[in-house]
All heavy atoms as TSV, in Angstrom:
chain	resi	resn	atom	element	x	y	z
A	1	MET	N	N	0.841	-1.184	0.000
A	1	MET	CA	C	0.000	0.000	0.000
A	1	MET	C	C	0.884	1.244	0.000
A	1	MET	O	O	1.896	1.308	0.672
A	1	MET	CB	C	-0.882	-0.008	1.253
A	1	MET	CG	C	-1.690	1.271	1.376
A	1	MET	SD	S	-2.686	1.358	2.861
A	1	MET	CE	C	-1.537	2.125	3.970
A	2	LEU	N	N	0.477	2.227	-0.741
A	2	LEU	CA	C	1.206	3.486	-0.761
A	2	LEU	C	C	0.629	4.407	0.293
A	2	LEU	O	O	-0.560	4.665	0.332
A	2	LEU	CB	C	1.089	4.135	-2.144
A	2	LEU	CG	C	1.731	3.334	-3.272
A	2	LEU	CD1	C	1.360	3.942	-4.612
A	2	LEU	CD2	C	3.223	3.297	-3.110
A	3	ASP	N	N	1.470	4.900	1.164
A	3	ASP	CA	C	1.000	5.758	2.238
A	3	ASP	C	C	1.250	7.221	1.903
A	3	ASP	O	O	1.574	7.566	0.774
A	3	ASP	CB	C	1.694	5.377	3.543
A	3	ASP	CG	C	3.209	5.457	3.431
A	3	ASP	OD1	O	3.713	6.028	2.441
A	3	ASP	OD2	O	3.895	4.954	4.323
A	4	GLY	N	N	1.071	8.097	2.893
A	4	GLY	CA	C	1.273	9.526	2.685
A	4	GLY	C	C	2.663	9.839	2.175
A	4	GLY	O	O	2.854	10.709	1.326
A	5	LEU	N	N	3.659	9.128	2.672
A	5	LEU	CA	C	5.036	9.349	2.224
A	5	LEU	C	C	5.184	8.973	0.757
A	5	LEU	O	O	5.843	9.671	-0.011
A	5	LEU	CB	C	6.010	8.541	3.083
A	5	LEU	CG	C	7.493	8.731	2.794
A	5	LEU	CD1	C	7.883	10.204	2.952
A	5	LEU	CD2	C	8.326	7.869	3.714
A	6	GLY	N	N	4.533	7.875	0.350
A	6	GLY	CA	C	4.570	7.474	-1.054
A	6	GLY	C	C	3.948	8.535	-1.948
A	6	GLY	O	O	4.452	8.833	-3.028
A	7	LYS	N	N	2.845	9.122	-1.495
A	7	LYS	CA	C	2.190	10.172	-2.269
A	7	LYS	C	C	3.092	11.389	-2.377
A	7	LYS	O	O	3.231	11.979	-3.444
A	7	LYS	CB	C	0.864	10.565	-1.616
A	7	LYS	CG	C	0.127	11.631	-2.380
A	7	LYS	CD	C	-1.203	11.959	-1.714
A	7	LYS	CE	C	-1.892	13.054	-2.487
A	7	LYS	NZ	N	-1.988	14.284	-1.782
A	8	GLN	N	N	3.728	11.771	-1.272
A	8	GLN	CA	C	4.636	12.925	-1.291
A	8	GLN	C	C	5.802	12.668	-2.241
A	8	GLN	O	O	6.196	13.549	-3.002
A	8	GLN	CB	C	5.164	13.211	0.116
A	8	GLN	CG	C	4.129	13.825	1.030
A	8	GLN	CD	C	4.688	14.026	2.432
A	8	GLN	OE1	O	5.500	13.242	2.914
A	8	GLN	NE2	N	4.241	15.077	3.073
A	9	ALA	N	N	6.349	11.462	-2.181
A	9	ALA	CA	C	7.475	11.136	-3.055
A	9	ALA	C	C	7.050	11.177	-4.516
A	9	ALA	O	O	7.759	11.736	-5.355
A	9	ALA	CB	C	8.032	9.751	-2.695
A	10	ALA	N	N	5.884	10.600	-4.819
A	10	ALA	CA	C	5.396	10.601	-6.195
A	10	ALA	C	C	5.174	12.019	-6.681
A	10	ALA	O	O	5.512	12.357	-7.818
A	10	ALA	CB	C	4.095	9.797	-6.289
A	11	ASN	N	N	4.625	12.859	-5.825
A	11	ASN	CA	C	4.372	14.248	-6.193
A	11	ASN	C	C	5.695	14.997	-6.381
A	11	ASN	O	O	5.885	15.710	-7.361
A	11	ASN	CB	C	3.499	14.922	-5.140
A	11	ASN	CG	C	2.912	16.219	-5.614
A	11	ASN	OD1	O	2.640	16.400	-6.786
A	11	ASN	ND2	N	2.730	17.139	-4.681
A	12	TYR	N	N	6.616	14.835	-5.437
A	12	TYR	CA	C	7.899	15.522	-5.492
A	12	TYR	C	C	8.697	15.109	-6.723
A	12	TYR	O	O	9.317	15.938	-7.391
A	12	TYR	CB	C	8.703	15.236	-4.224
A	12	TYR	CG	C	10.071	15.856	-4.223
A	12	TYR	CD1	C	10.249	17.213	-3.980
A	12	TYR	CD2	C	11.199	15.081	-4.479
A	12	TYR	CE1	C	11.502	17.792	-3.993
A	12	TYR	CE2	C	12.462	15.642	-4.484
A	12	TYR	CZ	C	12.603	17.000	-4.244
A	12	TYR	OH	O	13.855	17.561	-4.253
A	13	LEU	N	N	8.675	13.827	-7.022
A	13	LEU	CA	C	9.424	13.314	-8.162
A	13	LEU	C	C	8.695	13.526	-9.481
A	13	LEU	O	O	9.209	13.190	-10.534
A	13	LEU	CB	C	9.717	11.824	-7.974
A	13	LEU	CG	C	10.631	11.492	-6.802
A	13	LEU	CD1	C	10.675	9.985	-6.589
A	13	LEU	CD2	C	12.021	12.053	-7.022
A	14	ASN	N	N	7.479	14.078	-9.391
A	14	ASN	CA	C	6.666	14.367	-10.573
A	14	ASN	C	C	6.397	13.101	-11.376
A	14	ASN	O	O	6.548	13.074	-12.593
A	14	ASN	CB	C	7.314	15.452	-11.437
A	14	ASN	CG	C	6.320	16.069	-12.408
A	14	ASN	OD1	O	5.116	16.028	-12.175
A	14	ASN	ND2	N	6.830	16.631	-13.481
A	15	ILE	N	N	6.012	12.049	-10.656
A	15	ILE	CA	C	5.650	10.785	-11.305
A	15	ILE	C	C	4.125	10.700	-11.254
A	15	ILE	O	O	3.541	10.173	-10.319
A	15	ILE	CB	C	6.296	9.581	-10.596
A	15	ILE	CG1	C	7.811	9.752	-10.547
A	15	ILE	CG2	C	5.914	8.283	-11.297
A	15	ILE	CD1	C	8.521	8.698	-9.725
A	16	LYS	N	N	3.487	11.246	-12.283
A	16	LYS	CA	C	2.036	11.363	-12.297
A	16	LYS	C	C	1.348	10.015	-12.155
A	16	LYS	O	O	0.381	9.885	-11.413
A	16	LYS	CB	C	1.555	12.072	-13.556
A	16	LYS	CG	C	0.058	12.307	-13.556
A	16	LYS	CD	C	-0.374	13.119	-14.743
A	16	LYS	CE	C	-1.858	13.342	-14.848
A	16	LYS	NZ	N	-2.765	12.632	-14.020
A	17	SER	N	N	1.837	9.008	-12.829
A	17	SER	CA	C	1.181	7.700	-12.764
A	17	SER	C	C	1.229	7.122	-11.347
A	17	SER	O	O	0.268	6.499	-10.896
A	17	SER	CB	C	1.800	6.729	-13.758
A	17	SER	OG	O	3.179	6.546	-13.480
A	18	LEU	N	N	2.327	7.330	-10.631
A	18	LEU	CA	C	2.437	6.855	-9.257
A	18	LEU	C	C	1.517	7.656	-8.340
A	18	LEU	O	O	0.859	7.095	-7.455
A	18	LEU	CB	C	3.883	6.926	-8.766
A	18	LEU	CG	C	4.155	6.399	-7.363
A	18	LEU	CD1	C	3.702	4.947	-7.226
A	18	LEU	CD2	C	5.630	6.543	-7.028
A	19	LEU	N	N	1.437	8.962	-8.555
A	19	LEU	CA	C	0.535	9.803	-7.767
A	19	LEU	C	C	-0.912	9.385	-8.018
A	19	LEU	O	O	-1.699	9.243	-7.077
A	19	LEU	CB	C	0.738	11.275	-8.117
A	19	LEU	CG	C	-0.102	12.280	-7.344
A	19	LEU	CD1	C	0.145	12.182	-5.849
A	19	LEU	CD2	C	0.186	13.691	-7.841
A	20	ASP	N	N	-1.266	9.146	-9.283
A	20	ASP	CA	C	-2.619	8.696	-9.613
A	20	ASP	C	C	-2.931	7.354	-8.948
A	20	ASP	O	O	-4.024	7.159	-8.404
A	20	ASP	CB	C	-2.794	8.573	-11.126
A	20	ASP	CG	C	-2.794	9.911	-11.836
A	20	ASP	OD1	O	-2.952	10.957	-11.172
A	20	ASP	OD2	O	-2.625	9.912	-13.078
A	21	LEU	N	N	-1.986	6.442	-8.984
A	21	LEU	CA	C	-2.167	5.130	-8.361
A	21	LEU	C	C	-2.362	5.266	-6.856
A	21	LEU	O	O	-3.228	4.609	-6.268
A	21	LEU	CB	C	-0.970	4.223	-8.658
A	21	LEU	CG	C	-0.986	2.856	-7.974
A	21	LEU	CD1	C	-2.164	2.031	-8.459
A	21	LEU	CD2	C	0.327	2.132	-8.233
A	22	THR	N	N	-1.577	6.122	-6.226
A	22	THR	CA	C	-1.689	6.341	-4.787
A	22	THR	C	C	-3.066	6.882	-4.429
A	22	THR	O	O	-3.725	6.385	-3.509
A	22	THR	CB	C	-0.600	7.313	-4.301
A	22	THR	OG1	O	0.678	6.780	-4.641
A	22	THR	CG2	C	-0.670	7.525	-2.807
A	23	CYS	N	N	-3.501	7.893	-5.168
A	23	CYS	CA	C	-4.817	8.482	-4.903
A	23	CYS	C	C	-5.925	7.466	-5.127
A	23	CYS	O	O	-6.871	7.380	-4.341
A	23	CYS	CB	C	-5.027	9.718	-5.773
A	23	CYS	SG	S	-3.930	11.075	-5.332
A	24	ARG	N	N	-5.806	6.664	-6.177
A	24	ARG	CA	C	-6.814	5.647	-6.472
A	24	ARG	C	C	-6.860	4.589	-5.367
A	24	ARG	O	O	-7.931	4.130	-4.961
A	24	ARG	CB	C	-6.504	5.003	-7.827
A	24	ARG	CG	C	-7.376	3.842	-8.210
A	24	ARG	CD	C	-8.831	4.310	-8.367
A	24	ARG	NE	N	-9.699	3.221	-8.716
A	24	ARG	CZ	C	-10.269	3.078	-9.892
A	24	ARG	NH1	N	-10.075	3.971	-10.843
A	24	ARG	NH2	N	-11.050	2.061	-10.116
A	25	THR	N	N	-5.695	4.200	-4.879
A	25	THR	CA	C	-5.621	3.202	-3.815
A	25	THR	C	C	-6.313	3.695	-2.557
A	25	THR	O	O	-7.101	2.969	-1.938
A	25	THR	CB	C	-4.150	2.845	-3.510
A	25	THR	OG1	O	-3.547	2.317	-4.697
A	25	THR	CG2	C	-4.042	1.833	-2.390
A	26	VAL	N	N	-6.042	4.936	-2.170
A	26	VAL	CA	C	-6.677	5.509	-0.979
A	26	VAL	C	C	-8.182	5.635	-1.198
A	26	VAL	O	O	-8.975	5.301	-0.313
A	26	VAL	CB	C	-6.044	6.871	-0.611
A	26	VAL	CG1	C	-6.828	7.555	0.499
A	26	VAL	CG2	C	-4.592	6.676	-0.198
A	27	ALA	N	N	-8.598	6.079	-2.373
A	27	ALA	CA	C	-10.022	6.199	-2.676
A	27	ALA	C	C	-10.711	4.837	-2.573
A	27	ALA	O	O	-11.802	4.731	-2.003
A	27	ALA	CB	C	-10.218	6.801	-4.059
A	28	ASP	N	N	-10.066	3.805	-3.100
A	28	ASP	CA	C	-10.632	2.457	-3.012
A	28	ASP	C	C	-10.726	1.983	-1.560
A	28	ASP	O	O	-11.654	1.265	-1.199
A	28	ASP	CB	C	-9.796	1.462	-3.820
A	28	ASP	CG	C	-9.954	1.646	-5.322
A	28	ASP	OD1	O	-10.932	2.306	-5.759
A	28	ASP	OD2	O	-9.085	1.137	-6.065
A	29	MET	N	N	-9.766	2.386	-0.753
A	29	MET	CA	C	-9.751	1.971	0.650
A	29	MET	C	C	-10.885	2.600	1.452
A	29	MET	O	O	-11.342	2.015	2.432
A	29	MET	CB	C	-8.409	2.321	1.300
A	29	MET	CG	C	-7.251	1.512	0.785
A	29	MET	SD	S	-5.685	2.074	1.439
A	29	MET	CE	C	-5.840	1.579	3.146
A	30	ILE	N	N	-11.329	3.800	1.071
A	30	ILE	CA	C	-12.365	4.474	1.855
A	30	ILE	C	C	-13.757	4.358	1.238
A	30	ILE	O	O	-14.747	4.649	1.904
A	30	ILE	CB	C	-12.023	5.958	2.101
A	30	ILE	CG1	C	-12.006	6.755	0.810
A	30	ILE	CG2	C	-10.717	6.090	2.845
A	30	ILE	CD1	C	-11.824	8.251	1.004
A	31	LYS	N	N	-13.826	3.902	0.009
A	31	LYS	CA	C	-15.111	3.806	-0.695
A	31	LYS	C	C	-16.080	2.910	0.080
A	31	LYS	O	O	-15.756	1.773	0.423
A	31	LYS	CB	C	-14.904	3.259	-2.099
A	31	LYS	CG	C	-16.140	3.264	-2.939
A	31	LYS	CD	C	-15.840	2.808	-4.347
A	31	LYS	CE	C	-17.072	2.900	-5.215
A	31	LYS	NZ	N	-16.761	2.510	-6.590
A	32	GLY	N	N	-17.266	3.457	0.352
A	32	GLY	CA	C	-18.313	2.693	1.016
A	32	GLY	C	C	-18.159	2.549	2.518
A	32	GLY	O	O	-18.965	1.870	3.150
A	33	LYS	N	N	-17.145	3.184	3.097
A	33	LYS	CA	C	-16.934	3.079	4.542
A	33	LYS	C	C	-17.559	4.257	5.269
A	33	LYS	O	O	-17.680	5.347	4.718
A	33	LYS	CB	C	-15.447	3.023	4.874
A	33	LYS	CG	C	-14.780	1.744	4.431
A	33	LYS	CD	C	-13.379	1.644	4.955
A	33	LYS	CE	C	-12.773	0.304	4.564
A	33	LYS	NZ	N	-11.435	0.153	5.094
A	34	THR	N	N	-17.926	4.033	6.498
A	34	THR	CA	C	-18.430	5.110	7.343
A	34	THR	C	C	-17.243	5.943	7.821
A	34	THR	O	O	-16.089	5.469	7.786
A	34	THR	CB	C	-19.164	4.552	8.573
A	34	THR	OG1	O	-18.206	3.857	9.395
A	34	THR	CG2	C	-20.302	3.619	8.184
A	35	PRO	N	N	-17.509	7.169	8.279
A	35	PRO	CA	C	-16.404	7.968	8.818
A	35	PRO	C	C	-15.639	7.232	9.925
A	35	PRO	O	O	-14.408	7.293	9.981
A	35	PRO	CB	C	-17.097	9.215	9.355
A	35	PRO	CG	C	-18.293	9.365	8.476
A	35	PRO	CD	C	-18.749	7.945	8.220
A	36	GLU	N	N	-16.358	6.508	10.767
A	36	GLU	CA	C	-15.692	5.778	11.851
A	36	GLU	C	C	-14.789	4.675	11.304
A	36	GLU	O	O	-13.679	4.456	11.792
A	36	GLU	CB	C	-16.722	5.192	12.819
A	36	GLU	CG	C	-16.114	4.617	14.072
A	36	GLU	CD	C	-15.245	5.599	14.847
A	36	GLU	OE1	O	-15.605	6.787	14.949
A	36	GLU	OE2	O	-14.181	5.172	15.351
A	37	GLU	N	N	-15.234	3.973	10.272
A	37	GLU	CA	C	-14.409	2.926	9.649
A	37	GLU	C	C	-13.169	3.525	8.996
A	37	GLU	O	O	-12.078	2.937	9.060
A	37	GLU	CB	C	-15.225	2.161	8.616
A	37	GLU	CG	C	-16.317	1.294	9.217
A	37	GLU	CD	C	-17.264	0.725	8.178
A	37	GLU	OE1	O	-17.522	1.389	7.158
A	37	GLU	OE2	O	-17.752	-0.397	8.407
A	38	ILE	N	N	-13.312	4.693	8.385
A	38	ILE	CA	C	-12.164	5.367	7.771
A	38	ILE	C	C	-11.172	5.780	8.847
A	38	ILE	O	O	-9.961	5.598	8.693
A	38	ILE	CB	C	-12.624	6.586	6.954
A	38	ILE	CG1	C	-13.465	6.126	5.758
A	38	ILE	CG2	C	-11.423	7.413	6.478
A	38	ILE	CD1	C	-14.201	7.246	5.056
A	39	ARG	N	N	-11.677	6.321	9.956
A	39	ARG	CA	C	-10.781	6.689	11.061
A	39	ARG	C	C	-9.998	5.483	11.559
A	39	ARG	O	O	-8.802	5.575	11.834
A	39	ARG	CB	C	-11.581	7.303	12.215
A	39	ARG	CG	C	-12.090	8.673	11.945
A	39	ARG	CD	C	-12.755	9.261	13.190
A	39	ARG	NE	N	-13.561	10.393	12.831
A	39	ARG	CZ	C	-14.901	10.378	12.744
A	39	ARG	NH1	N	-15.578	9.291	13.043
A	39	ARG	NH2	N	-15.553	11.453	12.388
A	40	LYS	N	N	-10.680	4.333	11.679
A	40	LYS	CA	C	-10.018	3.123	12.157
A	40	LYS	C	C	-8.966	2.644	11.150
A	40	LYS	O	O	-7.853	2.280	11.531
A	40	LYS	CB	C	-11.056	2.028	12.404
A	40	LYS	CG	C	-10.489	0.792	13.020
A	40	LYS	CD	C	-11.573	-0.207	13.367
A	40	LYS	CE	C	-10.968	-1.427	14.025
A	40	LYS	NZ	N	-11.985	-2.423	14.372
A	41	THR	N	N	-9.304	2.659	9.863
A	41	THR	CA	C	-8.383	2.214	8.815
A	41	THR	C	C	-7.087	3.012	8.830
A	41	THR	O	O	-5.997	2.458	8.689
A	41	THR	CB	C	-9.049	2.339	7.429
A	41	THR	OG1	O	-10.207	1.503	7.394
A	41	THR	CG2	C	-8.100	1.936	6.316
A	42	PHE	N	N	-7.213	4.343	8.987
A	42	PHE	CA	C	-6.038	5.216	8.909
A	42	PHE	C	C	-5.547	5.697	10.276
A	42	PHE	O	O	-4.695	6.575	10.356
A	42	PHE	CB	C	-6.341	6.416	8.005
A	42	PHE	CG	C	-6.556	6.023	6.572
A	42	PHE	CD1	C	-7.830	5.930	6.050
A	42	PHE	CD2	C	-5.484	5.711	5.754
A	42	PHE	CE1	C	-8.033	5.557	4.726
A	42	PHE	CE2	C	-5.678	5.335	4.439
A	42	PHE	CZ	C	-6.955	5.248	3.923
A	43	ASN	N	N	-6.114	5.115	11.338
A	43	ASN	CA	C	-5.722	5.475	12.702
A	43	ASN	C	C	-5.834	6.987	12.928
A	43	ASN	O	O	-4.879	7.644	13.358
A	43	ASN	CB	C	-4.307	4.975	13.008
A	43	ASN	CG	C	-4.020	4.970	14.490
A	43	ASN	OD1	O	-4.930	4.851	15.312
A	43	ASN	ND2	N	-2.761	5.104	14.851
A	44	ILE	N	N	-7.018	7.529	12.620
A	44	ILE	CA	C	-7.286	8.957	12.768
A	44	ILE	C	C	-8.128	9.173	14.015
A	44	ILE	O	O	-9.183	8.549	14.189
A	44	ILE	CB	C	-8.044	9.505	11.536
A	44	ILE	CG1	C	-7.197	9.319	10.280
A	44	ILE	CG2	C	-8.438	10.966	11.746
A	44	ILE	CD1	C	-7.938	9.627	8.998
A	45	LYS	N	N	-7.681	10.057	14.874
A	45	LYS	CA	C	-8.411	10.383	16.099
A	45	LYS	C	C	-9.648	11.216	15.742
A	45	LYS	O	O	-9.577	12.140	14.936
A	45	LYS	CB	C	-7.509	11.181	17.040
A	45	LYS	CG	C	-8.175	11.577	18.322
A	45	LYS	CD	C	-7.257	12.427	19.180
A	45	LYS	CE	C	-8.010	12.951	20.385
A	45	LYS	NZ	N	-7.235	13.921	21.126
A	46	ASN	N	N	-10.783	10.872	16.335
A	46	ASN	CA	C	-12.008	11.647	16.140
A	46	ASN	C	C	-11.937	12.874	17.047
A	46	ASN	O	O	-12.108	12.785	18.258
A	46	ASN	CB	C	-13.244	10.810	16.475
A	46	ASN	CG	C	-14.528	11.562	16.209
A	46	ASN	OD1	O	-14.509	12.723	15.807
A	46	ASN	ND2	N	-15.642	10.908	16.433
A	47	ASP	N	N	-11.671	14.027	16.454
A	47	ASP	CA	C	-11.533	15.246	17.241
A	47	ASP	C	C	-12.755	16.155	17.137
A	47	ASP	O	O	-12.699	17.323	17.509
A	47	ASP	CB	C	-10.263	16.005	16.853
A	47	ASP	CG	C	-10.254	16.425	15.398
A	47	ASP	OD1	O	-11.166	16.029	14.653
A	47	ASP	OD2	O	-9.323	17.138	15.005
A	48	LEU	N	N	-13.875	15.608	16.648
A	48	LEU	CA	C	-15.102	16.394	16.594
A	48	LEU	C	C	-15.663	16.575	18.000
A	48	LEU	O	O	-15.694	15.636	18.792
A	48	LEU	CB	C	-16.153	15.701	15.726
A	48	LEU	CG	C	-15.870	15.631	14.233
A	48	LEU	CD1	C	-16.963	14.834	13.541
A	48	LEU	CD2	C	-15.771	17.014	13.638
A	49	THR	N	N	-16.102	17.769	18.276
A	49	THR	CA	C	-16.776	18.034	19.545
A	49	THR	C	C	-18.245	17.681	19.376
A	49	THR	O	O	-18.738	17.577	18.249
A	49	THR	CB	C	-16.652	19.520	19.939
A	49	THR	OG1	O	-17.349	20.301	18.965
A	49	THR	CG2	C	-15.198	19.955	20.023
A	50	PRO	N	N	-18.976	17.520	20.467
A	50	PRO	CA	C	-20.416	17.236	20.337
A	50	PRO	C	C	-21.140	18.309	19.514
A	50	PRO	O	O	-22.082	18.002	18.800
A	50	PRO	CB	C	-20.913	17.223	21.776
A	50	PRO	CG	C	-19.720	16.817	22.567
A	50	PRO	CD	C	-18.546	17.449	21.848
A	51	GLU	N	N	-20.685	19.550	19.591
A	51	GLU	CA	C	-21.302	20.626	18.819
A	51	GLU	C	C	-21.069	20.431	17.317
A	51	GLU	O	O	-21.891	20.806	16.500
A	51	GLU	CB	C	-20.764	21.998	19.234
A	51	GLU	CG	C	-21.115	22.408	20.654
A	51	GLU	CD	C	-20.195	21.776	21.695
A	51	GLU	OE1	O	-19.013	21.537	21.403
A	51	GLU	OE2	O	-20.689	21.499	22.792
A	52	ASP	N	N	-19.909	19.872	16.964
A	52	ASP	CA	C	-19.595	19.629	15.557
A	52	ASP	C	C	-20.445	18.501	14.987
A	52	ASP	O	O	-20.759	18.483	13.806
A	52	ASP	CB	C	-18.126	19.237	15.381
A	52	ASP	CG	C	-17.169	20.375	15.660
A	52	ASP	OD1	O	-17.584	21.537	15.521
A	52	ASP	OD2	O	-16.021	20.078	16.003
A	53	ASP	N	N	-20.796	17.559	15.824
A	53	ASP	CA	C	-21.472	16.348	15.378
A	53	ASP	C	C	-22.990	16.498	15.475
A	53	ASP	O	O	-23.666	15.690	16.077
A	53	ASP	CB	C	-20.987	15.167	16.215
A	53	ASP	CG	C	-21.226	13.841	15.531
A	53	ASP	OD1	O	-21.491	13.846	14.318
A	53	ASP	OD2	O	-21.148	12.815	16.218
A	54	ASP	N	N	-23.514	17.542	14.862
A	54	ASP	CA	C	-24.953	17.762	14.905
A	54	ASP	C	C	-25.517	18.001	13.510
A	54	ASP	O	O	-24.788	18.020	12.518
A	54	ASP	CB	C	-25.308	18.920	15.843
A	54	ASP	CG	C	-24.785	20.264	15.369
A	54	ASP	OD1	O	-24.231	20.347	14.246
A	54	ASP	OD2	O	-24.923	21.238	16.115
A	55	GLU	N	N	-26.822	18.151	13.433
A	55	GLU	CA	C	-27.479	18.292	12.127
A	55	GLU	C	C	-27.011	19.522	11.371
A	55	GLU	O	O	-26.813	19.473	10.158
A	55	GLU	CB	C	-28.994	18.353	12.316
A	55	GLU	CG	C	-29.619	17.006	12.593
A	55	GLU	CD	C	-31.132	17.100	12.613
A	55	GLU	OE1	O	-31.686	17.844	11.798
A	55	GLU	OE2	O	-31.730	16.414	13.446
A	56	GLU	N	N	-26.841	20.646	12.073
A	56	GLU	CA	C	-26.417	21.874	11.396
A	56	GLU	C	C	-25.055	21.682	10.739
A	56	GLU	O	O	-24.833	22.086	9.609
A	56	GLU	CB	C	-26.368	23.041	12.370
A	56	GLU	CG	C	-25.974	24.350	11.716
A	56	GLU	CD	C	-25.919	25.517	12.686
A	56	GLU	OE1	O	-26.323	25.362	13.845
A	56	GLU	OE2	O	-25.450	26.577	12.266
A	57	PHE	N	N	-24.140	21.063	11.460
A	57	PHE	CA	C	-22.816	20.797	10.919
A	57	PHE	C	C	-22.921	19.951	9.653
A	57	PHE	O	O	-22.276	20.227	8.647
A	57	PHE	CB	C	-21.943	20.090	11.966
A	57	PHE	CG	C	-20.574	19.732	11.473
A	57	PHE	CD1	C	-19.571	20.676	11.441
A	57	PHE	CD2	C	-20.285	18.451	11.034
A	57	PHE	CE1	C	-18.306	20.366	10.981
A	57	PHE	CE2	C	-19.026	18.125	10.578
A	57	PHE	CZ	C	-18.035	19.088	10.555
A	58	CYS	N	N	-23.760	18.926	9.692
A	58	CYS	CA	C	-23.930	18.053	8.537
A	58	CYS	C	C	-24.533	18.801	7.357
A	58	CYS	O	O	-24.131	18.596	6.211
A	58	CYS	CB	C	-24.792	16.850	8.903
A	58	CYS	SG	S	-23.990	15.712	10.052
A	59	ARG	N	N	-25.488	19.682	7.626
A	59	ARG	CA	C	-26.080	20.470	6.541
A	59	ARG	C	C	-25.054	21.417	5.934
A	59	ARG	O	O	-24.967	21.557	4.720
A	59	ARG	CB	C	-27.276	21.270	7.059
A	59	ARG	CG	C	-28.565	20.497	7.108
A	59	ARG	CD	C	-29.756	21.421	7.314
A	59	ARG	NE	N	-29.596	22.378	8.391
A	59	ARG	CZ	C	-29.830	22.138	9.683
A	59	ARG	NH1	N	-30.235	20.951	10.062
A	59	ARG	NH2	N	-29.673	23.082	10.589
A	60	GLU	N	N	-24.277	22.081	6.781
A	60	GLU	CA	C	-23.281	23.042	6.294
A	60	GLU	C	C	-22.173	22.362	5.495
A	60	GLU	O	O	-21.530	22.986	4.652
A	60	GLU	CB	C	-22.660	23.806	7.465
A	60	GLU	CG	C	-23.609	24.767	8.140
A	60	GLU	CD	C	-23.020	25.381	9.394
A	60	GLU	OE1	O	-21.880	25.038	9.767
A	60	GLU	OE2	O	-23.710	26.215	10.016
A	61	ASN	N	N	-21.935	21.110	5.778
A	61	ASN	CA	C	-20.849	20.371	5.134
A	61	ASN	C	C	-21.375	19.159	4.377
A	61	ASN	O	O	-20.730	18.113	4.335
A	61	ASN	CB	C	-19.810	19.960	6.182
A	61	ASN	CG	C	-19.211	21.143	6.872
A	61	ASN	OD1	O	-18.402	21.836	6.295
A	61	ASN	ND2	N	-19.649	21.420	8.091
A	62	ALA	N	N	-22.536	19.322	3.762
A	62	ALA	CA	C	-23.197	18.199	3.077
A	62	ALA	C	C	-22.305	17.568	2.009
A	62	ALA	O	O	-22.376	16.363	1.773
A	62	ALA	CB	C	-24.503	18.675	2.463
A	63	TRP	N	N	-21.449	18.379	1.377
A	63	TRP	CA	C	-20.559	17.841	0.342
A	63	TRP	C	C	-19.689	16.704	0.869
A	63	TRP	O	O	-19.325	15.791	0.137
A	63	TRP	CB	C	-19.662	18.958	-0.219
A	63	TRP	CG	C	-18.808	19.569	0.848
A	63	TRP	CD1	C	-19.114	20.657	1.622
A	63	TRP	CD2	C	-17.531	19.123	1.294
A	63	TRP	NE1	N	-18.105	20.908	2.520
A	63	TRP	CE2	C	-17.106	19.985	2.334
A	63	TRP	CE3	C	-16.689	18.086	0.920
A	63	TRP	CZ2	C	-15.901	19.830	3.006
A	63	TRP	CZ3	C	-15.474	17.944	1.593
A	63	TRP	CH2	C	-15.111	18.815	2.605
A	64	ALA	N	N	-19.374	16.739	2.168
A	64	ALA	CA	C	-18.492	15.724	2.749
A	64	ALA	C	C	-19.208	14.411	3.017
A	64	ALA	O	O	-18.571	13.401	3.275
A	64	ALA	CB	C	-17.873	16.245	4.046
A	65	PHE	N	N	-20.537	14.432	2.956
A	65	PHE	CA	C	-21.311	13.239	3.290
A	65	PHE	C	C	-21.948	12.596	2.076
A	65	PHE	O	O	-22.753	11.694	2.201
A	65	PHE	CB	C	-22.369	13.599	4.336
A	65	PHE	CG	C	-21.775	14.141	5.604
A	65	PHE	CD1	C	-21.718	15.504	5.826
A	65	PHE	CD2	C	-21.251	13.288	6.550
A	65	PHE	CE1	C	-21.156	16.009	6.986
A	65	PHE	CE2	C	-20.672	13.777	7.708
A	65	PHE	CZ	C	-20.632	15.147	7.920
A	66	ASP	N	N	-21.604	13.068	0.877
A	66	ASP	CA	C	-22.167	12.490	-0.353
A	66	ASP	C	C	-21.555	11.154	-0.668
A	66	ASP	O	O	-20.468	10.845	-0.396
A	66	ASP	CB	C	-21.951	13.431	-1.549
A	66	ASP	CG	C	-22.835	14.670	-1.435
A	66	ASP	OD1	O	-23.846	14.605	-0.737
A	66	ASP	OD2	O	-22.480	15.673	-2.080
């Protein structure tokens, strides 16, 4: 699997095909997963406050939930 370092290297070295592959791999890894599953996959801490995790927040950021 190509990680963040792989993406940075591909970008820095201007290897478009490697950068495309890295992005595609990450997209495939998160496709169809819930935010919680994505956090678990990439070991991301949930730093949302209770105020962030409400209906208004979801409406304001609907693009992120499509």
